[in-house]
C-alpha distance (Angstrom), angle and dihedral (degrees) to the residues before:
residue distance angle dihedral
M1 . . .
L2 3.82 . .
C3 3.80 119.8 .
W4 3.81 116.9 -164.3
S5 3.73 122.3 -141.6
S6 3.79 102.5 -116.4
Q7 3.79 113.2 101.9
I8 3.82 95.3 -122.0
R9 3.77 93.6 47.7
H10 3.80 89.3 43.8
R11 3.81 90.8 56.6
S12 3.82 91.4 46.2
C13 3.77 89.3 50.8
W14 3.80 92.4 53.0
V15 3.79 90.5 48.7
A16 3.81 88.4 52.7
V17 3.82 90.9 47.9
L18 3.82 90.7 50.9
L19 3.80 92.3 48.1
H20 3.81 90.2 49.0
S21 3.82 90.2 50.5
L22 3.80 90.8 48.3
A23 3.81 91.3 51.1
F24 3.81 89.7 50.5
S25 3.82 90.6 50.0
V26 3.80 91.5 50.1
A27 3.82 90.3 49.7
A28 3.80 90.3 48.9
A29 3.81 90.1 48.9
G30 3.81 88.7 53.3
V31 3.79 89.9 55.9
F32 3.80 90.8 46.4
A33 3.81 89.8 48.7
Q34 3.81 88.7 70.4
S35 3.78 89.9 60.0
A36 3.77 133.6 92.3
L37 3.81 130.0 -178.1
T38 3.76 134.0 -98.3
L39 3.79 116.7 -134.0
D40 3.81 86.9 -98.3
G41 3.81 90.4 58.6
Q42 3.81 97.6 -106.0
S43 3.80 118.1 142.5
V44 3.82 113.6 -116.8
D45 3.78 134.0 177.3
P46 3.82 104.9 -146.1
F47 3.80 91.6 -159.8
A48 3.80 94.3 54.7
A49 3.82 90.0 42.9
S50 3.81 94.6 53.8
S51 3.81 98.1 80.1
G52 3.80 96.3 -125.5
K53 3.81 94.6 -54.5
P54 3.79 126.3 128.8
V55 3.81 110.2 -89.8
V56 3.80 129.0 -134.4
L57 3.79 117.5 -164.2
V58 3.80 112.6 -167.1
F59 3.79 112.6 -166.5
V60 3.81 112.7 -147.4
R61 3.78 139.9 163.8
T62 3.77 127.0 -147.0
D63 3.81 91.1 -131.5
C64 3.81 100.3 43.1
P65 3.83 111.8 106.3
L66 3.81 93.3 -159.3
S67 3.81 91.8 51.3
N68 3.78 89.0 51.8
R69 3.80 94.1 49.8
Y70 3.80 89.8 58.3
A71 3.81 93.5 55.8
P72 3.86 96.2 97.4
L73 3.83 92.7 48.0
L74 3.80 92.6 47.0
Q75 3.80 90.9 50.5
E76 3.81 89.8 49.5
M77 3.81 91.8 49.5
Q78 3.78 92.4 48.8
R79 3.82 89.9 53.8
A80 3.81 92.4 46.1
Y81 3.83 93.5 51.9
A82 3.82 97.9 30.3
N83 3.81 97.8 124.3
K84 3.80 96.0 39.6
V85 3.81 109.3 37.1
K86 3.81 134.3 37.1
F87 3.80 114.9 -134.6
W88 3.81 123.5 -161.6
L89 3.81 129.1 -176.9
V90 3.79 108.9 -139.9
Y91 3.80 120.4 -158.2
P92 3.83 106.0 -162.5
D93 3.82 98.2 174.8
K94 3.81 106.8 112.4
R95 3.80 90.7 -152.0
A96 3.82 96.2 54.6
T97 3.80 109.2 107.2
A98 3.79 126.1 -148.7
K99 3.82 88.3 -112.4
Q100 3.82 92.3 54.2
I101 3.79 91.0 47.8
R102 3.81 92.5 49.6
E103 3.81 89.4 51.0
H104 3.80 90.1 48.9
L105 3.80 92.3 50.3
G106 3.80 90.4 51.1
E107 3.80 95.3 45.4
Y108 3.83 93.0 52.5
H109 3.82 95.7 35.9
Y110 3.79 94.2 -121.1
S111 3.79 118.7 174.9
I112 3.83 93.1 172.4
P113 3.82 107.7 112.4
P114 3.82 112.3 -104.5
L115 3.79 129.6 -136.5
R116 3.79 130.7 -171.2
D117 3.80 114.8 -138.2
P118 3.82 103.5 -174.4
H119 3.82 93.2 153.1
H120 3.83 91.5 47.6
A121 3.80 94.8 -126.2
L122 3.80 90.6 143.0
V123 3.81 93.1 38.2
K124 3.80 89.1 58.4
R125 3.79 94.8 43.7
A126 3.81 90.5 51.1
S127 3.84 96.2 39.1
A128 3.81 87.2 -128.9
S129 3.80 122.8 167.0
I130 3.83 105.8 156.5
T131 3.79 138.0 54.0
P132 2.93 122.0 -106.3
E133 3.78 95.2 36.6
A134 3.80 129.1 139.7
A135 3.78 129.7 -148.1
V136 3.79 121.4 -167.2
F137 3.81 121.5 -158.8
D138 3.78 127.3 -175.6
A139 3.81 122.0 -122.9
R140 3.82 90.0 -86.7
G141 3.82 92.5 53.8
A142 3.82 98.0 -104.8
L143 3.80 114.1 146.0
L144 3.81 110.4 -114.4
Y145 3.81 100.3 171.6
H146 3.78 143.5 -5.4
G147 3.78 128.3 -175.2
R148 3.76 142.2 63.3
I149 3.78 124.5 1.4
D150 3.80 90.5 -133.4
N151 3.81 137.7 -35.0
W152 3.81 97.4 -91.4
Y153 3.82 89.9 122.6
V154 3.79 120.0 57.2
D155 3.82 90.2 -173.9
S156 3.79 135.3 -21.5
G157 3.81 93.1 -76.8
R158 3.79 101.7 35.5
S159 3.79 131.7 60.7
R160 3.79 136.4 177.3
P161 3.81 119.5 -118.4
V162 3.81 86.2 -112.0
A163 3.78 134.9 -2.6
T164 3.81 115.1 -95.2
T165 3.82 97.0 -167.6
H166 3.81 125.4 43.6
E167 3.80 106.1 -164.1
L168 3.81 98.5 169.3
Q169 3.79 93.3 49.4
S170 3.81 92.5 44.9
V171 3.80 92.7 51.4
L172 3.81 92.4 47.7
D173 3.80 93.1 48.5
S174 3.80 91.0 49.5
A175 3.80 93.2 47.0
L176 3.80 92.5 50.1
A177 3.80 90.4 48.3
G178 3.82 90.8 51.5
K179 3.80 92.6 -114.0
P180 3.82 128.4 132.9
S181 3.77 116.6 -91.6
P182 3.83 109.8 -89.5
V183 3.81 90.2 -144.2
L184 3.81 131.5 19.9
T185 3.79 99.8 -162.1
A186 3.80 140.4 -4.2
P187 3.81 126.2 -172.7
A188 3.79 112.8 -96.1
V189 3.80 122.7 -141.6
G190 3.78 121.3 -147.9
C191 3.80 140.8 62.9
Y192 3.79 123.4 -12.4
I193 3.77 117.7 -115.0
S194 3.78 103.7 -112.0
D195 3.81 125.2 -129.3
L196 3.79 95.4 21.6
E197 3.78 109.0 176.6
C-alpha cells in the first residue's frame, strides 16, 4: 500500500492500513471461530482434522444424566461407522475442566475423541442448545442435521422401553449413500447448554 508524503494523505494512508489490519484480524477470527480445544489446550478444527469424512459432533455434559445414558450407544455407533465417519464428543460447559472431562471419559468408557468448546464456536455452528444433541456435517462441512440421537426419551423424566426412531443413524446412512437427509432437525431432550450467548 502506497503512502504519500503530505500530512493529510499520510494520515489517510495510516487509517487505511489500520482498517486493512482490522479486516485481516476479523477474517482470522472467523477461521479461529471454527476451532475448539483439546484437553491439553491446543486449538483444533474438527472439520479439517476429519480427513474428508462426514463429521458428527455430539454435545455432552459431565453432569447430565441423559448424556451419560447414551454413552454405550454412542460408543457402539462410533465403532459401526469408524472407517466412514468422524465422531467427536463436544463439552460446551465453560466450567468443565480438562480433569473433569478425563474422569468422565474414563467413567463411561468413551474412546470418542473429546473437545472443549468454552467459546461455543461449535455450539453456534451446530445450532445446539441441549445435551445430548448430535450435529451431522457432510465432508465439506455443511450441516445436514442437528437434534436428538433418537426418541428414546419422551422428556427428561420419561423414556420409552426402546427408541422407535433413530434420527442420527438414519441421517448418517443417507449421507453415506449420497441421499438427502431424511430429517433436518428433531427436538432433543436433556440438559440445557449453560451460558448460551
